TORBAKOL-474415 format. One record per residue: y, z, x of N, C-alpha, C in turn. Coordinates in steps of 0.2 Angstrom, whole numbers, plus 5000, padded with zeros to 4 digits. Atoms other than C-alpha are relative to their C-alpha. Example, Ala and Ser with C-alpha at 12.3 -4.5 7.8 and 13.67 -1.06 7.14 Angstrom:
<recs>
(rec (4994 5000 5004) (4978 5039 5062) (5006 5000 5004)) (rec (4994 4999 4996) (4995 5036 5068) (5005 5003 4996)) 
</recs>
This chain:
<recs>
(rec (4994 5000 5004) (5000 5000 5000) (5006 5000 5004)) (rec (4994 5000 4996) (5016 4995 5007) (5006 5005 4998)) (rec (4995 4995 5001) (5030 5008 5009) (5007 4996 5000)) (rec (4994 5003 5000) (5047 5003 5005) (5005 5003 5005)) (rec (4995 4997 4995) (5060 5005 5019) (5006 5003 4996)) (rec (4994 4997 5003) (5074 5017 5014) (5006 4996 5002)) (rec (4994 5003 4998) (5091 5009 5013) (5003 5002 5006)) (rec (4997 4998 4994) (5101 5009 5028) (5006 5005 4998)) (rec (4995 4995 5001) (5113 5024 5029) (5007 4996 4999)) (rec (4993 5003 5001) (5131 5020 5023) (5004 5001 5006)) (rec (4996 4998 4994) (5143 5018 5037) (5005 5005 4999)) (rec (4996 4995 5000) (5154 5032 5041) (5007 4998 4998)) (rec (4993 5002 5002) (5172 5031 5033) (5004 5000 5007)) (rec (4996 5000 4994) (5185 5026 5046) (5004 5007 5001)) (rec (4996 4994 4998) (5194 5041 5055) (5007 4997 5001)) (rec (4993 5002 4999) (5213 5039 5053) (5004 5006 5003)) (rec (4996 4995 4997) (5224 5048 5065) (5008 4999 4998)) (rec (4994 5001 5003) (5240 5050 5055) (5005 5005 5003)) (rec (4995 4996 4998) (5257 5057 5061) (5003 5004 4995)) (rec (4996 4996 5005) (5263 5072 5051) (5007 5000 5000)) (rec (4992 5001 4999) (5281 5071 5058) (5002 4994 4997)) (rec (4998 5006 5002) (5282 5053 5054) (5000 5000 4992)) (rec (5001 4999 5007) (5276 5056 5036) (5005 5004 4997)) (rec (4995 4995 5002) (5287 5071 5034) (5007 4997 5000)) (rec (4994 5003 5000) (5302 5061 5039) (5001 4994 4995)) (rec (5000 5005 5006) (5298 5046 5027) (5001 5003 4993)) (rec (4999 4997 5006) (5296 5058 5013) (5007 5003 4999)) (rec (4994 4997 5001) (5312 5067 5016) (5005 4994 4999)) (rec (4996 5006 5000) (5321 5050 5018) (5000 4997 4993)) (rec (5000 5003 5007) (5315 5043 5001) (5002 5005 4995)) (rec (4997 4995 5005) (5319 5059 4992) (5008 5000 5000)) (rec (4992 4999 4999) (5337 5060 4999) (5003 4993 4997)) (rec (4997 5006 5002) (5340 5041 4996) (5000 4999 4993)) (rec (5001 5002 5008) (5334 5041 4978) (5005 5004 4996)) (rec (4996 4995 5004) (5346 5055 4973) (5006 4996 4997)) (rec (4994 5004 5003) (5361 5043 4970) (4998 4995 4995)) (rec (5003 5006 5004) (5349 5031 4960) (4996 5003 4995)) (rec (5004 4997 5005) (5342 5043 4947) (4994 5004 5002)) (rec (5005 4995 4997) (5331 5053 4959) (4993 4996 5001)) (rec (5007 5003 4999) (5313 5049 4965) (4996 4999 4994)) (rec (5004 5000 5006) (5306 5052 4948) (5001 4993 4996)) (rec (4998 5007 5004) (5315 5036 4941) (4996 4995 5004)) (rec (5004 5005 4997) (5306 5026 4954) (4993 5000 4999)) (rec (5007 4999 5002) (5289 5033 4950) (4999 4998 4993)) (rec (5000 5002 5007) (5293 5030 4932) (4999 4992 5000)) (rec (5000 5008 5000) (5296 5011 4936) (4994 4998 5002)) (rec (5006 5002 4997) (5280 5010 4946) (4995 5001 4994)) (rec (5004 4999 5005) (5271 5017 4931) (5000 4995 4994)) (rec (4999 5005 5005) (5279 5005 4919) (4997 4993 5003)) (rec (5003 5006 4997) (5274 4991 4931) (4992 5000 4999)) (rec (5007 4999 5001) (5256 4997 4931) (4998 4999 4993)) (rec (5002 5001 5007) (5256 4997 4912) (5000 4992 4998)) (rec (4999 5007 5001) (5262 4979 4912) (4994 4996 5002)) (rec (5005 5004 4997) (5248 4973 4923) (4993 5002 4996)) (rec (5006 4997 5004) (5234 4984 4914) (5000 4996 4993)) (rec (5000 5003 5007) (5240 4976 4897) (4998 4993 5001)) (rec (5001 5007 5000) (5240 4958 4903) (4993 4998 5003)) (rec (5006 5002 4996) (5224 4959 4914) (4994 5005 4998)) (rec (5006 4996 5002) (5213 4971 4904) (4994 4996 4998)) (rec (5007 5003 5001) (5195 4968 4899) (5001 4995 4994)) (rec (5001 5005 5005) (5192 4952 4889) (5007 4997 4999)) (rec (4993 5003 5001) (5211 4946 4891) (5001 4995 5005)) (rec (4999 5005 4995) (5209 4934 4906) (5001 4993 4996)) (rec (5000 5006 5004) (5205 4920 4894) (5006 4998 4996)) (rec (4994 5001 5004) (5221 4923 4884) (5006 5000 5005)) (rec (4994 4999 4995) (5232 4925 4900) (5003 4993 5000)) (rec (4997 5006 4999) (5245 4912 4900) (5005 5000 5006)) (rec (4996 5001 4994) (5256 4905 4914) (5006 5004 5000)) (rec (4994 4996 5000) (5272 4913 4908) (4999 5007 5001)) (rec (5001 4992 4999) (5265 4931 4907) (4998 5001 5007)) (rec (5003 4999 4993) (5256 4929 4924) (5006 4999 5005)) (rec (4994 5000 4995) (5272 4923 4933) (5005 5005 4999)) (rec (4996 4994 5001) (5281 4937 4925) (4998 5006 5004)) (rec (5003 4995 4996) (5269 4949 4933) (5002 4998 5008)) (rec (4999 5002 4993) (5271 4939 4950) (5007 5001 5002)) (rec (4993 4998 4998) (5290 4942 4949) (5000 5007 5003)) (rec (5000 4993 4997) (5285 4960 4953) (4996 5001 5006)) (rec (5004 5000 4994) (5275 4955 4968) (5004 4997 5006)) (rec (4995 5003 4995) (5288 4953 4983) (4997 4994 5004)) (rec (5002 5005 4995) (5277 4943 4995) (4997 4994 4996)) (rec (5003 5006 5004) (5271 4931 4981) (5005 4996 4996)) (rec (4996 5003 5005) (5285 4927 4970) (5004 4994 5002)) (rec (4996 5006 4997) (5294 4914 4982) (4995 4995 5002)) (rec (5005 5005 4997) (5277 4905 4986) (4996 4998 4994)) (rec (5005 5002 5005) (5266 4905 4970) (5002 4994 4996)) (rec (4998 5005 5005) (5277 4893 4960) (4999 4993 5003)) (rec (5002 5006 4997) (5275 4879 4973) (4993 4998 4999)) (rec (5007 5001 5001) (5256 4881 4972) (4999 4998 4993)) (rec (5002 5002 5007) (5256 4881 4953) (5003 4993 4998)) (rec (4997 5007 5001) (5267 4865 4953) (4995 4995 5002)) (rec (5005 5004 4997) (5253 4857 4963) (4993 5000 4996)) (rec (5007 4999 5002) (5237 4864 4955) (5000 5001 4992)) (rec (5000 4997 5007) (5242 4870 4937) (4998 5007 5000)) (rec (5002 4993 5000) (5238 4887 4931) (4993 5001 4999)) (rec (5007 4999 5001) (5220 4885 4926) (4996 5002 5006)) (rec (5003 4998 4995) (5213 4886 4943) (5002 5007 5003)) (rec (4998 4994 4998) (5223 4901 4947) (4997 5006 4995)) (rec (5003 4995 5005) (5217 4910 4931) (4993 5001 5001)) (rec (5007 4999 4998) (5199 4906 4936) (4999 5004 5006)) (rec (5000 4996 4994) (5203 4914 4953) (5001 5007 4998)) (rec (4999 4993 5002) (5209 4930 4944) (4994 5002 4996)) (rec (5006 4998 5004) (5194 4930 4933) (4994 5002 5006)) (rec (5005 4998 4995) (5183 4930 4949) (5002 5006 5003)) (rec (4998 4994 4997) (5193 4944 4956) (4999 5006 4996)) (rec (5001 4995 5004) (5192 4955 4941) (4993 5001 4996)) (rec (5006 5000 5003) (5175 4951 4935) (4996 5006 5004)) (rec (5003 4995 4997) (5165 4967 4939) (5004 5005 5004)) (rec (4995 4995 4997) (5180 4977 4944) (4999 5007 5000)) (rec (5002 4993 5001) (5172 4993 4938) (4996 5002 5006)) (rec (5004 4998 4994) (5161 4992 4954) (5004 4999 5006)) (rec (4996 5000 4994) (5171 4996 4969) (4996 4998 5007)) (rec (5004 5002 4994) (5157 4992 4981) (5000 4992 5001)) (rec (4999 5008 4999) (5160 4973 4978) (5007 4998 5001)) (rec (4993 5001 4999) (5179 4975 4981) (5001 4994 5005)) (rec (4999 5005 4994) (5179 4966 4998) (4998 4993 4999)) (rec (5003 5007 5002) (5168 4952 4992) (5004 4997 4995)) (rec (4996 5003 5005) (5178 4949 4977) (5007 4998 5002)) (rec (4994 5002 4997) (5194 4949 4986) (5000 4994 5005)) (rec (5001 5006 4996) (5187 4937 4999) (4999 4994 4996)) (rec (5001 5005 5005) (5181 4926 4985) (5006 4997 4997)) (rec (4993 5002 5003) (5198 4926 4977) (5004 4996 5005)) (rec (4996 5004 4995) (5206 4920 4993) (4997 4993 5001)) (rec (5003 5007 4999) (5194 4906 4995) (5001 4995 4995)) (rec (4998 5005 5006) (5200 4899 4978) (5006 4996 5002)) (rec (4993 5002 4998) (5216 4895 4987) (4999 4996 5007)) (rec (5000 5003 4993) (5219 4884 5003) (5000 5005 5005)) (rec (5000 4996 4995) (5216 4892 5019) (5006 4999 5005)) (rec (4995 5001 4995) (5229 4894 5033) (5006 5005 4999)) (rec (4994 4995 5000) (5245 4904 5036) (5004 4999 4994)) (rec (4995 5001 5006) (5255 4896 5022) (4997 5003 4993)) (rec (5003 4997 5006) (5243 4905 5009) (4997 5007 5002)) (rec (5002 4993 4999) (5241 4922 5017) (5002 5005 4994)) (rec (4997 4996 5006) (5251 4928 5002) (4994 5001 4995)) (rec (5005 4999 5005) (5235 4926 4992) (4996 5007 5000)) (rec (5003 4993 4999) (5228 4943 4999) (5005 5005 4997)) (rec (4995 4995 5003) (5244 4952 4993) (4999 4999 4992)) (rec (5001 5001 5007) (5242 4944 4976) (4994 5003 4997)) (rec (5006 4997 5002) (5224 4949 4974) (5000 5008 5000)) (rec (4999 4992 4999) (5228 4967 4981) (5004 5003 4994)) (rec (4996 4997 5005) (5242 4970 4969) (4997 4999 4993)) (rec (5004 5001 5006) (5232 4963 4954) (4995 5005 4999)) (rec (5005 4995 5001) (5218 4975 4957) (5004 5007 5000)) (rec (4997 4993 5000) (5229 4990 4961) (5004 5002 4994)) (rec (4996 4998 5006) (5242 4989 4947) (4997 4999 4993)) (rec (5004 5000 5006) (5229 4985 4934) (4996 5006 4999)) (rec (5004 4994 5000) (5219 5000 4939) (5001 5004 5006)) (rec (4998 4996 4994) (5228 5011 4951) (4996 5006 5002)) (rec (5004 4995 4999) (5216 5025 4949) (4994 4998 5004)) (rec (5006 5002 4997) (5201 5015 4955) (5002 4996 5007)) (rec (4998 5004 4994) (5210 5004 4968) (5006 5002 5004)) (rec (4994 4998 4996) (5222 5009 4982) (5004 4993 5001)) (rec (4996 5006 4998) (5236 4996 4987) (4997 4998 5006)) (rec (5003 5002 4994) (5228 4985 4999) (5003 4993 5003)) (rec (4996 5005 4997) (5242 4973 5004) (5000 4999 5007)) (rec (4999 5001 4993) (5245 4966 5021) (5005 5005 5003)) (rec (4995 4995 4997) (5260 4977 5023) (4998 5007 5000)) (rec (5003 4994 4999) (5249 4992 5021) (4996 5000 5006)) (rec (5003 5001 4993) (5238 4986 5035) (4997 4993 5000)) (rec (5003 5007 4999) (5234 4969 5042) (4997 5001 5007)) (rec (5003 4999 4994) (5222 4971 5056) (5001 4994 5005)) (rec (4999 5006 4996) (5224 4953 5063) (5007 5000 5003)) (rec (4993 5000 4998) (5243 4955 5064) (5002 5006 5003)) (rec (4998 4993 4997) (5242 4973 5070) (5006 5003 4997)) (rec (4993 4997 5003) (5256 4978 5057) (4998 5003 4994)) (rec (5000 4997 5007) (5258 4988 5042) (5001 5008 5000)) (rec (4998 4993 5001) (5261 5006 5036) (4995 5004 5004)) (rec (5005 4996 4996) (5245 5012 5044) (5002 5001 5008)) (rec (4998 4999 4993) (5251 5008 5061) (5007 5004 5001)) (rec (4993 4996 5000) (5269 5015 5058) (4999 5007 5000)) (rec (5001 4993 5000) (5262 5032 5054) (4994 5002 5004)) (rec (5006 4998 4996) (5248 5032 5067) (5003 5005 5005)) (rec (4998 4995 4995) (5248 5047 5079) (4999 4997 5007)) (rec (5001 5003 4994) (5252 5039 5095) (5007 5001 5004)) (rec (4993 5000 4996) (5266 5041 5109) (5003 4994 5000)) (rec (4997 5006 4999) (5269 5023 5111) (4998 4995 4995)) (rec (5003 5005 5005) (5267 5012 5095) (5001 4993 5002)) (rec (4998 5007 4998) (5275 4997 5103) (4994 4997 5004)) (rec (5006 5003 4996) (5259 4995 5114) (4993 5002 4997)) (rec (5006 4997 5004) (5246 5001 5101) (4997 4994 4996)) (rec (5004 5005 5004) (5233 4989 5094) (4994 5005 4997)) (rec (5005 4996 5003) (5222 4998 5081) (4994 4996 4998)) (rec (5006 5003 5002) (5204 4994 5079) (4997 5003 4994)) (rec (5002 4997 5006) (5203 4999 5061) (5000 4994 4995)) (rec (5001 5005 5005) (5196 4987 5048) (5005 5000 4994)) (rec (4996 5000 5006) (5207 4981 5034) (4996 4998 4994)) (rec (5004 5001 5005) (5194 4983 5021) (5001 5006 4995)) (rec (4998 4995 5005) (5193 4994 5005) (4999 5007 5002)) (rec (5001 4993 4998) (5186 5009 5013) (5006 5003 5004)) (rec (4995 4998 4996) (5200 5010 5025) (5006 5002 4996)) (rec (4995 4999 5005) (5213 5009 5011) (4999 5006 4996)) (rec (5002 4994 5004) (5204 5022 5001) (5001 5006 5004)) (rec (4999 4994 4996) (5204 5034 5015) (5007 5002 5002)) (rec (4993 4999 4999) (5222 5031 5019) (5003 5003 4994)) (rec (4997 4997 5006) (5227 5035 5001) (4998 5007 4999)) (rec (5003 4993 5000) (5216 5051 5001) (5004 5004 5005)) (rec (4996 4997 4995) (5225 5056 5017) (5007 5001 4998)) (rec (4993 4999 5002) (5242 5053 5010) (5001 5004 4994)) (rec (4999 4995 5006) (5239 5061 4993) (4999 5007 5002)) (rec (5001 4993 4998) (5233 5076 5002) (5007 5003 5004)) (rec (4994 4998 4997) (5249 5076 5012) (5005 5002 4995)) (rec (4995 4999 5006) (5260 5075 4996) (4998 5006 4997)) (rec (5002 4994 5004) (5250 5089 4988) (5002 5006 5004)) (rec (4998 4994 4996) (5253 5100 5003) (5008 5001 5000)) (rec (4992 5000 5000) (5272 5096 5001) (5002 5001 4993)) (rec (4998 4998 5007) (5272 5101 4982) (5000 4995 4995)) (rec (5000 5006 5005) (5269 5084 4974) (4993 5000 4997)) (rec (5006 5000 5003) (5255 5086 4961) (4999 4996 4994)) (rec (5000 5005 5006) (5259 5074 4947) (5001 4993 5003)) (rec (4999 5007 4998) (5258 5055 4948) (4999 4999 5008)) (rec (5001 5001 4993) (5252 5057 4966) (4999 4993 5003)) (rec (5002 5007 4997) (5245 5040 4968) (5006 4995 5000)) (rec (4993 5004 5000) (5262 5032 4963) (5004 5002 5005)) (rec (4996 4998 4995) (5271 5043 4975) (4997 4998 5007)) (rec (5002 5003 4994) (5259 5037 4988) (5002 4993 5001)) (rec (4998 5007 4999) (5264 5019 4985) (5008 5000 5002)) (rec (4993 5000 4998) (5283 5024 4986) (5001 5003 5007)) (rec (4999 4997 4993) (5280 5034 5002) (4998 4994 5005)) (rec (5002 5006 4995) (5271 5018 5010) (5006 4995 5000)) (rec (4995 5005 5000) (5285 5007 5004) (5006 5002 5004)) (rec (4995 4997 4996) (5298 5019 5012) (4998 4999 5008)) (rec (5002 5000 4993) (5288 5019 5028) (5001 4992 5003)) (rec (5000 5007 4998) (5287 5000 5029) (5007 4997 5000)) (rec (4993 5002 5001) (5305 4997 5023) (5004 5002 5007)) (rec (4996 4998 4993) (5311 5007 5039) (4998 4995 5005)) (rec (5002 5004 4995) (5300 4996 5049) (5004 4993 5000)) (rec (4997 5006 5001) (5308 4980 5042) (5007 5001 5002)) (rec (4993 4999 4998) (5326 4987 5044) (5000 5000 5008)) (rec (4999 4999 4993) (5322 4991 5062) (4999 4993 5004)) (rec (5001 5007 4997) (5317 4972 5065) (5006 4996 5001)) (rec (4994 5004 4999) (5334 4966 5064) (5000 4993 4997)) (rec (4999 5007 5003) (5335 4947 5062) (4993 4997 5000)) (rec (5006 5003 5000) (5316 4944 5062) (4998 4997 4994)) (rec (5002 5004 5006) (5307 4933 5050) (4998 5005 4994)) (rec (5002 4996 5006) (5302 4948 5040) (5005 5002 4995)) (rec (4994 4999 5004) (5319 4950 5033) (5002 4994 4995)) (rec (4998 5006 5004) (5319 4933 5025) (5000 5002 4992)) (rec (5000 4999 5007) (5314 4940 5008) (5004 5007 4998)) (rec (4997 4994 5001) (5324 4956 5011) (5007 5000 5002)) (rec (4993 5001 4998) (5341 4950 5015) (5005 5003 4995)) (rec (4995 4998 5004) (5357 4957 5008) (4999 5006 4996)) (rec (5002 4993 5003) (5351 4975 5004) (5007 5003 4999)) (rec (4993 4998 5002) (5366 4983 4995) (4999 5008 4999)) (rec (5001 4993 5001) (5359 5001 4993) (4995 5003 5004)) (rec (5005 4997 4996) (5348 5013 5003) (4993 4999 4998)) (rec (5007 5001 5003) (5333 5010 4992) (4998 4993 4999)) (rec (5001 5007 5002) (5334 4991 4991) (4994 4998 5003)) (rec (5006 5003 4997) (5321 4987 5004) (4993 5004 4997)) (rec (5006 4996 5003) (5309 5001 4997) (4998 4997 4993)) (rec (5002 5003 5007) (5310 4994 4979) (4998 4993 5001)) (rec (5002 5007 5000) (5308 4977 4985) (4993 4999 5003)) (rec (5007 5000 4998) (5292 4981 4994) (4995 5001 4994)) (rec (5004 4998 5006) (5285 4987 4977) (5002 4995 4995)) (rec (4998 5005 5005) (5293 4972 4968) (5004 5003 4994)) (rec (4996 4997 5006) (5304 4984 4957) (5007 4996 4999)) (rec (4994 5004 5001) (5319 4972 4960) (4999 4993 4997)) (rec (5002 5007 5002) (5310 4957 4952) (5003 4997 4994)) (rec (4997 5003 5006) (5319 4956 4936) (5007 5003 4999)) (rec (4993 4998 5002) (5338 4957 4932) (5000 5003 4993)) (rec (5000 4996 5007) (5339 4970 4918) (5005 4997 4995)) (rec (4995 5003 5005) (5354 4961 4910) (4999 4993 4998)) (rec (5001 5007 5002) (5349 4943 4910) (4993 4998 4999)) (rec (5007 5001 5001) (5330 4944 4911) (4998 4995 5006)) (rec (5001 5005 4995) (5331 4931 4926) (4996 5004 5005)) (rec (5004 4997 4996) (5317 4935 4938) (5001 4997 5007)) (rec (5000 5003 4993) (5315 4932 4957) (4994 4995 5001)) (rec (5005 5005 4999) (5300 4921 4954) (5003 4993 5001)) (rec (4998 5007 4998) (5303 4904 4962) (4996 4995 4997)) (rec (5004 5005 5003) (5297 4890 4951) (5000 4994 5005)) (rec (5000 5006 4996) (5291 4874 4959) (5005 4995 4999)) (rec (4995 5005 5001) (5304 4864 4951) (5007 5003 5001)) (rec (4993 4997 4998) (5318 4876 4956) (5003 5003 4994)) (rec (4997 4997 5006) (5321 4881 4938) (4999 5008 5000)) (rec (5001 4993 5000) (5324 4900 4935) (4995 5002 4995)) (rec (5005 4997 5005) (5311 4910 4927) (5003 5006 4997)) (rec (4996 4994 5004) (5317 4922 4913) (4994 5003 4996)) (rec (5005 4996 5004) (5307 4935 4904) (5004 5003 4993)) (rec (4997 4998 5006) (5310 4941 4886) (5002 5007 5000)) (rec (4998 4993 5000) (5310 4959 4889) (5001 5003 5007)) (rec (4998 4999 4992) (5319 4962 4906) (5000 5007 5002)) (rec (4999 4993 4998) (5321 4981 4906) (4995 5003 5004)) (rec (5004 4995 4996) (5313 4991 4920) (5003 5007 5000)) (rec (4997 4993 5000) (5316 5010 4919) (5002 5002 5007)) (rec (4997 4998 4994) (5326 5011 4935) (5007 4997 5001)) 
</recs>
């Protein structure tokens, strides 16, 4: 009688060496800068509203009914995507993109398939540097439609190939300029990072909406990195900041809709402005 081999042991989760002082500085900064703009709670409320929009549009059995206008309205709230997707849609139409979203969200209850589904989603689009934004699109669709299950896995949180992201900026090391992190940019890493940051926030008295505060803290960390880059290409989508929280909100897409006109930052392929019917964001 043949004996079944036991399944191989699960790989150990990545060990992250995070800098407490860098995190404390970022938290203090985001709290202080939010005070003149309704407080940090108003930004968390806006993130909660964004999540409800995504969950409503992308919920179970709703993908077949998803239309292009609703989808582009969501993408107006994804900063790395909104200036690039319109050109792609003009070339391919919306149906292939909707099919890619279906591939991504089918079986989303099973996080063990996250990396495979995200990879399959990206393969639905052309390869190459000009379509790296598809990683950010897939990551935000997963996270904001189900933030309890999925951490934010965008390239600006961590991109191993480029050696950039929030993870690097908060790593405990004396010389970040010469640091290359050998940490995979896969689901398990982002999950451990979120757990570590949630623990840090709890230690600092934040117990409600912790996962949204994690997003806000990460955006603050990376916005400081962008600001420090001066005139580099990273500022292309972040020019003309007019308030101390502008970069932070932009990382999270919270500046994507003009609350007075409904005009969004989504760039259509034909150059026409994209306008939504219900423009108000609670911020």
